[in-house]
C-alpha positions in Angstrom: -181.5 -145.3 181.7 -183.2 -145.0 185.2 -184.1 -147.9 187.4 -187.9 -147.3 186.8 -187.4 -147.2 183.0 -185.3 -150.4 183.1 -188.0 -152.2 185.1 -190.7 -151.0 182.7 -188.6 -152.2 179.7 -188.2 -155.7 181.3 -191.8 -155.8 182.2 -192.7 -155.1 178.6 -190.2 -157.7 177.4 -191.7 -160.6 179.4 -195.4 -161.6 179.2 -197.3 -164.7 180.2 -200.6 -165.9 181.8 -201.0 -166.9 185.4 -203.3 -169.1 187.4 -205.3 -167.6 190.2 -206.3 -169.8 193.1 -210.0 -170.2 193.6 -211.4 -167.7 196.1 -212.4 -169.0 199.5 -210.6 -172.4 199.3 -207.3 -173.4 200.8 -205.0 -174.1 197.8 -203.6 -177.5 197.4 -200.4 -176.0 196.0 -198.6 -172.8 196.6 -195.8 -171.7 194.2 -192.5 -170.2 195.5 -189.7 -169.0 193.2 -186.0 -169.5 193.6 -183.5 -167.2 191.8 -179.7 -167.8 191.8 -176.8 -168.9 189.6 -176.7 -172.6 189.3 -173.0 -172.9 188.2 -171.4 -170.9 191.0 -169.7 -171.5 194.3 -172.7 -170.4 196.3 -175.3 -171.7 193.8 -173.9 -175.3 193.8 -174.5 -175.7 197.6 -177.7 -173.5 197.7 -179.5 -175.4 195.0 -179.4 -178.7 196.8 -180.2 -177.0 200.2 -183.3 -175.4 198.8 -184.5 -178.6 197.3 -184.0 -180.5 200.5 -185.8 -177.7 202.4 -188.8 -178.0 200.1 -188.9 -181.8 200.6 -188.7 -181.4 204.4 -191.5 -178.8 204.4 -193.8 -181.0 202.3 -193.0 -184.0 204.6 -193.7 -182.1 207.8 -197.4 -182.3 208.6 -197.3 -179.4 211.1 -196.5 -176.8 208.4 -198.8 -176.2 205.4 -201.0 -179.1 206.2 -202.8 -180.1 203.1 -201.0 -177.7 200.9 -197.9 -178.5 198.9 -195.1 -176.1 198.5 -194.1 -176.0 194.8 -190.6 -174.7 193.9 -190.1 -172.8 190.6 -186.4 -172.2 190.1 -184.6 -169.9 187.6 -180.8 -169.6 186.7 -179.5 -166.1 186.6 -176.3 -167.3 184.9 -174.0 -164.7 186.6 -175.5 -162.0 184.5 -177.5 -159.0 185.7 -179.4 -158.8 182.4 -180.3 -162.5 182.2 -181.0 -162.6 185.9 -183.5 -159.8 185.7 -185.2 -161.4 182.7 -185.4 -164.7 184.5 -186.8 -162.9 187.6 -189.6 -161.3 185.6 -190.5 -164.6 183.9 -190.5 -166.3 187.3 -193.0 -163.8 188.6 -195.3 -164.6 185.7 -196.0 -167.9 187.4 -197.9 -166.4 190.3 -195.3 -167.1 193.0 -196.1 -165.7 196.4 -192.4 -165.2 197.3 -189.0 -165.6 195.7 -186.0 -167.2 197.4 -183.2 -165.0 196.1 -181.7 -163.3 194.2 -178.1 -164.4 194.9 -176.6 -161.3 193.3 -176.8 -157.8 194.9 -176.9 -156.2 191.5 -180.0 -158.2 190.4 -181.5 -157.5 193.8 -181.4 -153.7 193.2 -183.3 -154.1 189.9 -185.9 -156.6 190.7 -186.7 -155.0 194.0 -188.5 -152.4 192.0 -190.6 -155.1 190.4 -191.3 -156.7 193.8 -192.5 -153.4 195.1 -194.9 -153.1 192.2 -196.2 -156.7 192.2 -196.1 -157.0 196.1 -194.0 -160.2 195.9 -191.5 -160.5 198.8 -187.9 -161.4 198.0 -185.9 -163.4 200.5 -182.2 -163.3 199.6 -179.8 -165.7 201.2 -176.7 -164.3 199.5 -177.2 -160.6 198.4 -175.2 -158.8 201.2 -175.0 -155.3 199.8 -175.9 -153.0 202.8 -177.8 -150.5 200.6 -180.5 -153.2 199.8 -181.7 -152.6 203.4 -182.9 -149.1 202.4 -186.5 -148.1 202.9 -186.7 -147.9 199.1 -187.0 -151.7 199.0 -189.7 -152.7 201.5 -190.3 -156.1 199.9 -186.6 -157.1 200.0 -185.8 -159.3 203.1 -182.2 -160.4 203.7 -182.1 -163.9 205.2 -178.4 -163.7 205.7 -176.0 -161.3 207.4 -175.6 -157.9 205.8 -172.1 -156.7 204.9 -172.8 -153.8 207.2 -172.0 -156.1 210.1 -169.2 -157.9 208.2 -167.4 -154.6 207.6 -167.8 -153.7 211.3 -166.1 -157.0 212.1 -163.2 -156.1 209.7 -162.9 -152.7 211.4 -162.7 -154.3 214.8 -159.9 -156.5 213.6 -158.0 -153.5 212.2 -158.5 -151.6 215.4 -157.5 -154.7 217.5 -154.1 -154.7 215.8 -153.9 -150.8 215.9 -153.6 -150.3 212.2 -154.9 -147.0 210.9 -155.0 -147.3 207.1 -156.1 -150.1 204.8 -156.2 -150.7 201.1 -159.6 -151.9 199.9 -159.5 -154.3 197.0 -163.1 -154.8 195.7 -165.1 -155.7 192.6 -166.6 -152.6 191.1 -170.3 -153.5 191.2 -173.2 -152.9 193.6 -171.9 -155.7 195.9 -168.4 -154.4 196.1 -169.1 -150.7 196.2 -171.7 -151.1 198.9 -169.4 -153.2 201.1 -166.5 -150.8 200.8 -168.7 -147.9 201.6 -169.8 -149.6 204.8 -166.1 -150.4 205.5 -165.2 -146.8 205.3 -167.9 -145.8 207.8 -166.9 -148.7 210.2 -163.2 -147.7 210.0 -164.0 -144.1 210.6 -165.7 -145.0 213.9 -162.4 -146.6 214.9 -160.3 -143.6 213.8 -159.0 -145.5 210.9 -159.5 -145.0 207.1 -159.3 -146.5 203.6 -156.1 -144.9 202.3 -156.5 -146.4 198.8 -159.4 -148.1 196.9 -158.4 -150.7 194.3 -161.5 -151.3 192.2 -161.5 -154.3 189.9 -163.9 -154.3 187.0 -166.2 -157.3 186.9 -165.0 -160.3 184.9 -161.4 -158.9 184.7 -158.6 -161.1 183.5 -155.4 -161.8 185.3 -153.5 -159.0 183.6 -155.9 -156.4 184.7 -155.9 -157.7 188.2 -152.1 -157.7 188.3 -151.9 -154.1 187.1 -154.4 -153.0 189.8 -152.5 -154.9 192.5 -149.2 -153.4 191.4 -150.6 -149.9 191.8 -152.0 -150.8 195.2 -148.6 -152.1 196.2 -147.1 -148.7 195.6 -149.2 -147.2 198.4 -148.1 -147.1 202.0 -150.7 -149.4 203.5 -149.9 -153.1 203.8 -153.3 -154.0 205.2 -155.3 -155.4 202.3 -159.1 -155.9 202.7 -160.4 -158.1 199.8 -164.1 -158.0 199.0 -164.8 -159.6 195.6 -166.9 -162.5 194.2 -166.2 -166.1 195.1 -165.9 -167.3 191.5 -163.1 -165.0 190.4 -161.5 -163.9 193.7 -158.8 -166.6 193.8 -157.0 -165.0 190.9 -156.3 -162.0 193.1 -154.0 -164.1 195.3 -152.3 -165.8 192.4 -151.4 -162.3 191.0 -150.5 -161.0 194.5 -148.1 -164.0 195.0 -146.4 -163.2 191.7 -146.0 -159.6 192.9 -144.5 -160.9 196.2 -147.4 -159.3 198.1 -147.9 -162.5 200.1 -144.5 -162.0 202.0 -143.7 -160.9 205.5 -145.1 -157.5 206.4 -148.4 -157.8 204.5 -151.8 -158.3 206.0 -154.7 -159.8 204.1 -158.2 -159.6 205.5 -160.8 -161.4 203.3 -164.5 -161.2 203.6 -166.8 -164.3 203.7 -166.6 -165.1 200.0 -163.2 -166.9 200.5 -164.7 -169.1 203.3 -167.4 -170.1 200.9 -164.7 -171.1 198.4 -162.7 -173.0 200.9 -165.7 -174.9 202.4 -167.0 -175.7 198.9 -163.7 -177.1 197.7 -163.7 -180.8 198.2 -160.0 -181.4 197.4 -158.6 -178.3 199.2 -155.8 -178.1 196.6 -152.5 -177.6 198.6 -151.0 -175.6 195.8 -153.7 -173.0 195.9 -153.6 -173.0 199.7 -149.9 -172.1 199.6 -150.8 -168.9 197.9 -153.1 -167.8 200.7 -151.1 -168.8 203.8 -151.5 -166.2 206.6 -154.8 -164.7 205.5 -157.5 -163.7 207.9 -160.9 -164.8 206.6 -164.4 -164.1 207.9 -167.3 -166.6 207.7 -170.9 -166.3 208.9 -171.2 -168.0 212.3 -173.8 -170.7 212.6 -174.0 -172.3 216.1 -173.6 -176.0 216.5 -176.9 -177.8 217.0 -178.6 -181.2 216.3 -180.8 -179.6 213.6 -177.6 -178.3 211.9 -175.8 -181.7 212.2 -178.9 -183.5 210.8 -179.1 -181.2 207.8 -175.3 -181.6 207.1 -175.7 -185.4 207.2 -178.7 -185.3 204.9 -177.0 -182.9 202.4 -173.8 -185.0 202.3 -175.8 -188.2 201.6 -177.8 -186.7 198.8 -174.7 -184.9 197.3 -172.8 -188.2 197.3 -175.8 -190.0 195.6 -175.9 -187.3 193.0 -172.1 -187.1 192.5 -172.0 -183.5 193.5 -168.3 -182.7 194.0 -168.7 -179.2 195.7 -168.9 -179.0 199.4 -171.3 -177.3 201.8 -170.8 -173.7 202.7 -172.5 -171.3 205.1 -174.7 -169.8 202.4 -176.5 -173.1 201.9 -177.5 -173.0 205.6 -179.2 -169.6 205.0 -180.8 -170.9 201.8 -182.3 -173.8 203.7 -183.7 -171.6 206.4 -185.1 -169.2 203.8 -187.4 -171.9 202.5 -188.6 -172.7 206.0 -189.2 -169.0 206.6 -191.4 -168.7 203.6 -193.3 -171.9 204.4 -194.0 -170.8 208.0 -195.2 -167.4 206.8 -197.5 -168.9 204.1 -198.9 -171.2 206.8 -199.7 -168.3 209.1 -201.1 -166.4 206.2 -203.5 -169.1 205.3 -204.4 -169.9 208.9 -205.5 -166.3 209.4 -208.1 -166.7 206.7 -206.3 -164.9 203.9 -206.6 -166.1 200.3 -203.9 -166.3 197.6 -205.3 -164.1 194.8 -203.7 -162.2 192.0 -205.1 -159.2 190.2 -204.3 -157.2 187.1 -202.2 -154.1 187.5 -204.1 -151.2 185.8 -200.7 -149.5 185.3 -199.6 -152.3 183.1 -201.4 -152.4 179.7 -200.5 -152.7 176.0 -200.9 -149.6 173.9 -200.3 -148.5 170.4 -200.5 -152.1 169.1 -197.7 -153.4 171.4 -197.2 -157.1 171.5 -195.5 -157.2 174.9 -198.7 -158.2 176.7 -197.9 -156.2 179.9 -201.3 -157.0 181.3 -200.4 -160.6 182.0 -198.2 -159.6 185.0 -200.3 -159.8 188.1 -200.2 -158.2 191.6 -200.2 -160.5 194.6 -203.2 -159.1 196.5 -202.0 -160.6 199.8 -198.5 -159.4 199.3 -198.5 -156.9 202.1 -200.0 -159.4 204.6 -197.5 -162.0 203.5 -194.7 -159.5 204.1 -195.9 -158.8 207.7 -196.0 -162.6 208.4 -192.4 -162.9 207.2 -191.3 -160.0 209.4 -192.9 -161.8 212.4 -190.9 -165.0 211.7 -189.4 -166.5 214.9 -188.0 -170.0 214.9 -184.7 -171.9 215.4 -183.2 -173.2 212.1 -179.9 -174.6 211.1 -178.3 -171.1 211.3 -179.6 -170.6 214.8 -182.4 -168.1 215.8 -184.3 -166.9 212.7 -185.9 -163.6 213.6 -185.9 -160.1 212.1 -185.1 -157.1 214.1 -186.8 -153.7 213.9 -184.2 -152.7 211.3 -185.1 -155.7 209.0 -181.8 -157.4 209.8 -181.5 -160.9 211.3 -180.9 -160.8 215.0 -177.6 -161.8 216.5 -175.2 -161.3 213.6 -171.9 -163.0 214.2 -168.8 -164.2 212.3 -166.1 -166.8 212.7 -162.6 -165.5 212.2 -160.3 -167.9 210.5 -156.6 -168.0 209.8 -155.4 -169.9 206.7 -152.5 -172.2 207.2 -150.5 -174.5 204.9 -153.2 -177.2 204.5 -156.4 -175.6 205.9 -157.5 -173.0 208.3 -158.1 -172.7 212.0 -160.5 -170.7 214.1 -158.8 -167.8 216.0 -161.9 -166.1 217.4 -165.3 -164.7 216.8 -167.0 -161.4 216.2 -170.5 -160.5 217.2 -172.5 -157.3 217.3 -173.0 -157.9 221.0 -169.4 -158.3 222.3 -167.0 -157.6 219.5 -164.0 -159.8 219.2 -163.8 -162.8 221.5 -162.5 -166.3 221.8 -165.9 -167.4 223.3 -168.7 -168.5 221.0 -171.3 -165.7 220.4 -174.2 -167.8 221.5 -172.6 -167.9 225.0 -171.8 -164.2 225.1 -175.4 -163.3 224.0 -176.6 -164.7 227.3 -174.5 -162.1 229.1 -174.6 -158.3 229.2 -172.8 -156.5 226.3 -169.1 -156.1 226.8 -166.9 -154.8 224.1 -164.0 -153.7 226.3 -162.2 -157.1 226.5 -161.3 -157.8 222.9 -159.3 -161.0 222.3 -158.1 -163.2 219.5 -155.8 -166.2 219.4 -152.3 -165.9 217.8 -152.2 -165.5 214.1 -149.8 -166.9 211.5 -149.2 -164.0 209.1 -148.0 -164.1 205.5 -144.4 -165.3 205.2 -145.0 -167.7 208.1 -144.4 -164.8 210.5 -145.8 -164.8 214.0 -145.0 -161.1 214.6 -147.9 -158.8 214.1 -147.1 -156.7 210.9 -146.7 -153.0 211.2 -149.3 -152.6 208.6 -147.7 -149.9 206.5 -144.5 -148.8 204.8 -143.5 -145.6 203.1 -145.2 -145.5 199.8 -143.2 -146.7 196.9 -144.9 -144.7 194.1 -141.9 -142.5 193.3 -143.3 -139.5 195.2 -141.4 -137.8 198.0 -142.9 -136.7 201.2 -144.3 -133.2 200.7 -143.1 -131.2 203.7 -144.4 -127.7 204.1 -141.9 -125.2 205.7 -142.7 -121.6 206.7 -140.5 -119.0 204.9 -140.1 -116.7 207.9 -139.2 -113.1 208.0 -137.6 -113.4 211.5 -135.8 -116.0 213.7 -134.2 -117.6 210.7 -132.1 -119.7 213.0 -135.2 -121.9 213.4 -136.2 -122.1 209.7 -134.9 -120.3 206.7 -135.1 -120.8 203.0 -132.2 -120.3 200.6 -134.0 -121.3 197.5 -136.5 -123.9 196.3 -136.1 -127.0 198.4 -133.0 -125.6 200.2 -134.0 -125.0 203.8 -131.9 -124.9 207.0 -132.4 -124.2 210.7 -132.8 -125.9 214.0 -136.2 -127.3 213.2 -135.0 -128.7 209.9 -131.9 -130.3 211.5 -134.1 -132.1 214.1 -136.5 -133.3 211.4 -133.7 -134.6 209.2 -132.1 -136.4 212.1 -135.4 -138.1 213.0 -136.0 -139.1 209.4 -132.7 -140.9 209.3 -133.8 -143.0 212.2 -136.9 -144.4 210.5 -136.6 -148.1 209.6 -137.4 -147.4 205.9 -136.2 -144.9 203.3 -138.2 -141.7 203.3 -137.5 -139.2 200.4 -138.4 -135.7 201.4 -139.4 -132.7 199.3 -139.4 -129.4 201.2 -142.1 -126.9 200.1 -141.6 -123.3 201.3 -144.7 -121.4 202.2 -144.5 -117.6 202.2 -142.4 -115.0 200.5 -139.9 -114.3 203.4 -141.0 -110.8 204.0 -143.6 -111.7 206.6 -144.5 -114.8 208.5 -147.1 -117.0 206.8 -150.2 -118.3 208.6 -149.2 -121.3 210.6 -152.7 -122.7 211.0 -153.1 -122.2 207.2 -150.1 -124.5 206.7 -151.6 -127.1 209.0 -154.9 -126.9 207.1 -152.9 -127.6 203.9 -151.7 -130.8 205.6 -155.2 -131.8 206.6 -156.4 -131.1 203.0 -153.7 -133.5 201.6 -152.0 -130.6 199.8 -149.0 -131.3 202.0 -148.0 -134.5 203.8 -146.3 -132.8 206.7 -145.4 -129.4 208.2 -142.0 -128.7 209.8 -141.0 -125.6 211.6 -141.8 -123.8 214.8 -145.3 -125.3 215.0 -146.7 -125.2 218.6 -148.9 -128.1 219.5 -152.2 -126.3 220.0 -155.8 -127.4 220.3 -157.1 -126.0 216.9 -154.2 -127.8 215.2 -154.6 -131.2 216.8 -158.3 -131.1 215.8 -157.3 -131.4 212.1 -153.9 -133.0 212.1 -151.6 -135.4 214.0 -148.6 -134.0 215.9 -145.4 -135.8 216.9 -143.9 -135.9 220.3 -142.6 -132.4 221.2 -139.0 -131.9 220.3 -138.5 -128.8 222.3 -140.3 -127.0 225.2 -141.9 -123.8 224.1 -143.7 -122.3 227.1 -144.0 -118.5 227.5 -141.3 -116.7 229.4 -140.5 -113.1 230.2 -137.1 -111.5 229.3 -136.0 -108.1 230.6 -132.9 -106.0 231.0 -131.1 -106.5 234.3 -128.4 -104.7 236.3 -126.0 -106.5 238.6 -126.2 -105.8 242.3 -122.8 -106.2 244.0 -122.7 -107.5 247.5 -122.2 -104.8 250.2 -120.1 -104.8 253.4 -123.2 -105.7 255.4 -124.1 -108.7 253.2 -123.8 -111.0 256.2 -127.0 -109.5 257.6 -129.0 -110.2 254.5 -129.8 -113.9 255.0 -132.4 -113.0 257.6 -135.0 -110.2 257.5 -135.1 -107.7 260.3 -138.0 -109.4 261.9 -136.2 -112.7 261.8 -133.1 -111.2 263.5 -135.3 -109.7 266.3 -137.2 -112.9 266.9 -134.1 -114.9 266.9 -132.4 -112.6 269.4 -135.4 -112.6 271.6 -135.5 -116.4 271.7 -131.8 -116.5 272.6 -132.5 -114.3 275.6 -135.7 -116.2 276.5 -134.0 -119.6 276.5 -131.1 -118.1 278.6 -133.6 -116.8 281.2 -135.5 -120.1 281.3 -132.4 -122.2 281.7 -131.2 -119.8 284.4 -134.4 -120.2 286.3 -134.4 -123.9 286.1 -130.7 -124.2 287.1 -130.4 -121.3 289.6 -131.5 -123.2 292.8 -129.4 -126.3 292.1 -126.4 -125.3 290.0 -123.5 -123.2 291.5 -122.5 -122.1 288.0 -125.8 -120.1 287.7 -125.4 -118.4 291.1 -123.4 -115.4 292.2 -123.9 -111.7 292.3 -126.7 -110.1 290.2 -124.1 -108.8 287.7 -122.6 -112.3 287.4 -126.0 -113.9 286.9 -127.0 -111.5 284.1 -123.7 -112.1 282.3 -124.3 -115.9 282.7 -127.7 -115.6 281.1 -126.4 -113.8 278.0 -123.2 -115.8 277.8 -125.0 -119.2 278.1 -127.8 -118.3 275.6 -125.6 -116.9 272.8 -122.8 -119.5 273.3 -125.3 -122.2 272.4 -125.1 -120.9 268.8 -121.7 -122.6 268.7 -122.3 -125.2 271.4 -119.4 -123.7 273.3 -121.1 -123.0 276.6 -119.0 -124.0 279.6 -121.9 -124.3 282.1 -123.2 -127.7 282.9 -127.0 -128.1 283.0 -128.1 -130.3 285.9 -131.9 -130.3 286.0 -134.0 -132.6 283.9 -136.2 -129.7 282.7 -133.2 -127.6 281.8 -131.7 -130.4 279.8 -135.0 -130.9 278.0 -135.2 -127.2 277.1 -131.6 -127.2 276.0 -132.0 -130.2 273.7 -134.9 -128.6 271.8 -133.1 -125.3 271.7 -129.9 -126.8 270.3 -132.0 -128.4 267.5 -133.5 -125.0 266.6 -130.1 -123.4 266.6 -128.8 -126.1 264.3 -131.5 -125.4 261.7 -131.0 -121.6 262.0 -127.3 -122.0 261.6 -127.6 -124.2 258.5 -130.2 -121.9 256.9 -128.1 -118.9 257.6 -125.0 -120.5 256.1 -126.8 -121.6 252.9 -128.5 -118.2 252.4 -125.2 -116.3 253.0 -123.4 -118.6 250.6 -126.1 -117.9 247.9 -125.8 -114.2 248.5 -122.1 -114.1 248.1 -121.8 -116.5 245.2 -124.9 -116.2 243.0 -125.3 -113.2 240.8 -128.0 -110.8 242.0 -130.2 -109.4 239.3 -132.7 -106.6 239.3 -135.3 -106.1 236.6 -137.7 -103.6 238.1 -140.7 -105.6 236.8 -143.6 -105.8 239.2 -146.3 -107.1 236.8 -147.8 -107.3 233.3 -150.4 -104.9 231.9 -152.1 -106.6 228.9 -153.4 -103.3 227.6 -149.8 -102.0 227.1 -148.5 -104.9 224.9 -146.5 -104.0 221.9 -146.0 -106.3 218.8 -142.4 -106.9 217.9 -141.1 -109.2 215.1 -137.3 -109.5 214.9 -134.4 -110.0 217.3 -133.2 -106.5 216.5 -136.5 -105.0 217.4 -136.5 -106.9 220.7 -133.0 -105.6 221.7 -133.8 -102.0 220.6 -137.1 -101.9 222.5 -135.6 -103.3 225.7 -132.6 -100.9 225.6 -134.8 -97.9 225.2 -137.2 -98.9 227.9 -140.8 -97.8 228.5 -139.7 -94.2 229.2 -138.3 -93.7 225.8 -140.8 -95.6 223.6 -139.5 -99.0 224.3 -140.7 -101.9 226.5 -139.9 -103.1 230.0 -140.0 -106.8 229.1 -140.5 -109.3 226.2 -143.0 -112.1 226.5 -142.5 -114.9 224.0 -142.0 -118.7 223.6 -138.8 -119.9 225.1 -137.0 -121.1 221.9 -137.4 -117.6 220.5 -136.0 -116.1 223.7 -133.1 -118.6 223.7 -132.1 -117.4 220.3 -132.4 -113.8 221.3 -130.3 -114.3 224.4 -127.7 -116.1 222.3 -127.1 -112.8 220.5 -127.7 -110.4 223.4 -126.1 -111.4 226.7 -127.2 -108.3 228.7 -130.8 -109.5 229.1 -132.2 -112.3 231.2 -135.2 -114.5 231.7 -137.3 -113.4 234.7 -138.9 -116.1 236.7 -140.1 -119.4 235.4 -142.2 -120.5 232.4 -145.9 -119.7 233.0 -147.3 -122.0 230.3 -146.3 -125.5 229.3 -146.3 -126.1 225.6 -144.1 -127.7 223.0 -143.2 -127.7 219.3 -143.9 -130.7 217.1 -144.1 -131.8 213.4 -147.6 -131.9 211.9 -148.8 -134.9 209.8 -152.1 -135.9 208.3 -154.7 -137.2 210.8 -153.9 -140.8 211.8 -150.7 -140.9 209.7 -148.4 -143.8 210.8 -145.5 -141.4 210.2 -146.4 -139.3 213.2 -146.0 -142.3 215.5 -142.7 -143.4 213.9 -141.3 -139.8 214.0 -142.3 -139.5 217.7 -140.3 -142.7 218.4 -137.3 -141.2 216.4 -137.5 -138.0 218.4 -137.4 -139.9 221.7 -134.4 -141.8 220.4 -132.7 -138.5 219.6 -133.4 -137.3 223.1 -132.1 -140.4 224.8 -128.9 -140.4 222.8 -128.2 -136.8 223.5 -128.2 -135.8 219.8 -131.3 -133.6 220.3 -129.4 -131.6 222.9 -126.4 -131.3 220.7 -128.5 -130.0 217.8 -130.0 -127.5 220.3 -126.6 -126.3 221.5 -125.4 -125.9 217.9 -128.1 -123.3 217.1 -128.8 -121.7 220.5 -125.3 -121.3 222.0 -122.6 -118.8 221.0 -119.2 -118.4 222.5 -119.7 -114.8 223.6 -122.7 -115.7 225.7 -121.8 -119.3 226.6 -120.5 -118.4 230.1 -123.4 -116.2 231.1 -126.3 -118.6 230.7 -127.3 -119.1 234.3 -130.9 -118.8 235.3 -131.7 -115.4 236.7 -132.7 -116.4 240.2 -131.6 -114.2 243.1 -131.1 -115.4 246.6 -134.1 -115.2 248.9 -134.0 -113.7 252.4 -135.3 -115.9 255.1 -138.1 -114.6 257.3 -139.9 -115.7 260.4 -142.4 -117.6 258.4 -139.8 -120.1 257.3 -139.1 -121.0 261.0 -142.4 -120.4 262.6 -142.9 -124.1 263.4 -139.5 -124.3 265.1 -140.0 -121.2 267.1 -143.4 -122.3 268.2 -142.0 -125.6 269.4 -139.2 -123.9 271.3 -141.6 -121.5 273.0 -144.0 -124.2 274.0 -141.1 -126.2 275.5 -140.0 -123.2 277.5 -143.5 -122.5 278.8 -144.0 -126.2 279.7 -140.7 -126.3 281.6 -141.6 -123.0 283.5 -145.1 -124.2 284.4 -143.7 -127.5 285.8 -140.9 -125.5 287.6 -143.3 -123.1 289.3 -145.7 -125.8 290.4 -142.8 -127.6 292.0 -141.6 -124.3 293.7 -145.1 -123.6 295.0 -145.3 -127.0 296.5 -141.9 -126.8 298.1 -142.7 -123.3 299.5 -145.9 -124.6 301.0 -144.1 -127.4 302.7 -141.4 -125.1 303.8 -143.9 -122.6 305.3 -145.8 -125.4 307.1 -142.6 -126.7 308.7 -141.6 -123.2 309.8 -145.0 -122.6 311.5 -144.8 -125.9 313.3 -141.4 -125.0 314.8 -142.9 -121.8 316.5 -145.7 -123.0 318.8 -146.3 -119.9 321.0 -149.5 -118.1 320.5 -148.2 -114.6 320.3 -145.7 -115.7 317.6 -148.5 -117.4 315.7 -150.6 -114.4 315.8 -147.7 -112.4 314.6 -147.2 -114.7 311.7 -150.9 -114.4 310.8 -150.6 -110.7 310.8 -147.8 -110.5 308.2 -148.7 -108.4 305.2 -149.1 -110.1 301.8 -146.3 -108.1 300.2 -143.9 -109.5 302.7 -145.1 -113.1 301.8 -144.3 -112.5 298.1 -140.9 -111.1 299.1 -140.3 -114.2 301.1 -141.4 -116.3 298.1 -138.8 -114.6 296.0 -136.2 -115.1 298.7 -137.2 -118.8 298.8 -136.8 -119.1 295.1 -133.3 -117.5 295.3 -132.2 -119.9 298.0 -130.4 -123.1 297.1 -132.6 -126.1 297.0 -130.2 -128.1 299.0 -130.3 -125.5 301.8 -134.1 -125.5 301.8 -134.1 -129.3 302.2 -131.6 -129.2 305.1 -133.7 -126.6 307.0 -136.8 -128.6 306.5 -135.1 -131.7 307.7 -133.7 -129.9 310.8 -137.0 -128.4 311.7 -138.6 -131.8 311.4 -136.0 -133.2 313.8 -136.4 -130.3 316.3 -140.1 -130.9 316.3 -139.7 -134.6 317.1 -137.2 -133.8 320.0 -139.6 -131.2 321.4 -142.4 -133.6 321.3 -140.3 -136.2 323.2 -139.3 -133.6 325.9 -142.9 -132.6 326.5 -143.8 -136.3 327.0 -141.1 -136.8 329.6 -142.1 -133.7 331.6 -145.7 -134.9 331.6 -144.6 -138.3 332.9 -142.6 -136.7 335.9 -145.6 -134.6 336.8 -147.9 -137.6 336.9 -145.4 -139.4 339.1 -145.7 -136.7 341.7 
């Protein structure tokens, strides 16, 4: 039966007459309905709250002045059928709005009636997110939707980095709607509901125990409980009997449990012991004077009426719902609107029916009343009461509680504004949104543990881990199948070694994929993992982009970059190997520098150092001997000049570097095996597909001239296996891609992280390398596994900086030397001219040709510096004596 048919049936079942207020007059009384279950955790507190709210409205002269608010209440008796009948009978009394319903299931049904009769529904307890659909325009939720509550749960799950949860929920509109919202919220955090444990409404303890037993067989230990307050406590009693309240479990409970705890006057310690360590959500209502005044009034009246149940958060929203209706009616009447009801032409009795459908009336001002409700904006006991553009109350927030031995304590808050925090939401709403700094206080977990639970174990449902293994046609050292479930190989050994390191038993069932005659599709196997056909995939699976998009890979257990392997021939060192460390250009430049430094030092030392003087033949020999002997620092000549010592220090440093480099390169040439591959590059258009190790060897041995290949390009593990069988081939160069192999698991599988940790443990202990050596090393090739790297000849470019520094030093020294020579020569020439005063001689000197002057400069340079100084000193003395003699002669002449 469809919803419309059900509504029509209930409309036909209920019939009565209504009273229509007189047109044009402000009514003395306005009827408002209330629809909830009297005998329920929420109903006990809400009933008194609604009555107090009606009394407060009627006592307040600023709202509905001159008009009394009349409350007409109906009990839904925890039954969707009875609740719907009561709702229809309530609407017969010409109510302008209904406070309720309490149940989400009843809300779905009577929302169709409200749409037809234009009577707004204001529910303070129906939290099913689907009731916010555009299908129900006359349904207003005056409490927080489970859409926000499930986002709060997802934030908690993400905060503790859990990835999978088990949802335990009541199988009705309320439970299914909440769990659907939870799935969406978890997906946005890259988490998921791994198992849904649906509990039929009104189930007994045996049914609940069976459902929990099945849920306990699953891998997730994070339980999210979303059930009704009146039957939910039986879940924890059953869970305690199944030892599901022990260390390692996580229980996150929606706001129904907070309502139960707040409403329980005695707070039975025995019941509390069953729920120690739970995380519980509760609608957040900020502290205020209005709230405190209401609590005081409620407690006084409850005491006078001997009401034993306590006050919970739903009663706050019930109280504010009445004020919301009262303010909307006041604005409706103040705008000149009248409260009128009219007959619905669609509802009429036919064929002699006695259902009297025509007695149900349409509220003519229902649409205007709805608009006034949506414009509500005041501060109530729950804080700001205002509807957003999406129809939800603004500023949704929750308290996060942790249940202890005799009560609960606040460990934080959640708000749609800033996520998890330890600061009150009303404070954070005054600041810009910030969801990056999530924080909660420490939690006492089930089993009185203070350590955050891991959140999952390997499932205990008798099923082994389904591990897909490719049944390969080649490279069977990696993976090979010897029958159903019997697989061996390097990859299998690594996987089994990692499985043994897991902190929990993990039975494994290997499932071979392929017939062994050709290699199966590897991405197809990964897709089987993503589709839950397999739990994992083990083999030579490269961690690639299209695989990581659909599955979760472990830490790489082996590097698998592309390398080139080729046949090589050994080059034996020749008799002239000692010349190979340097290139011809390097030898030439080095020899030229030796001679240059010898000449520079000779120039700097020739005028002051007897060891650098002598016949031309001796001086040439000295230049060559000195320069080349510096290679061994065995030169016997002493360097006296400052510039010469400066040049020599720089040169000896250069010689040291050249000697060291030559020695290292020559050692490499004489000790490292030299290999020649003949490969100069790769032509992609000439690639040939090969499959087996034998095909690799045959193609390389034949070479490109005889139908073979010059080189093989493949991932390094394949090449390592190939080289363990064929020692006459070598890897050329380095890896030119960086990849790795890993094990593939389902997306967000906790096993992927635990296996990654196990692989790292294998690597740190050296076991991973031992497994590698067992499969990739054979005695016949074990001594020939060096990297194929030939020695490199050194060229000028390797020493260009040193050579430049040496050349600049020599140039600098020569420039300083020649400036000094020119200055000395000028002084020497001046002293020589002063010593020859006669005019004819002076004219002769002026008439000397320039070529002779240059020759004299060279002769001056060749002279010893000490000799030059002595001549200049003697000439200066002669000049002084001559000047004194001339002065005496002049004095004698004057005397005469």
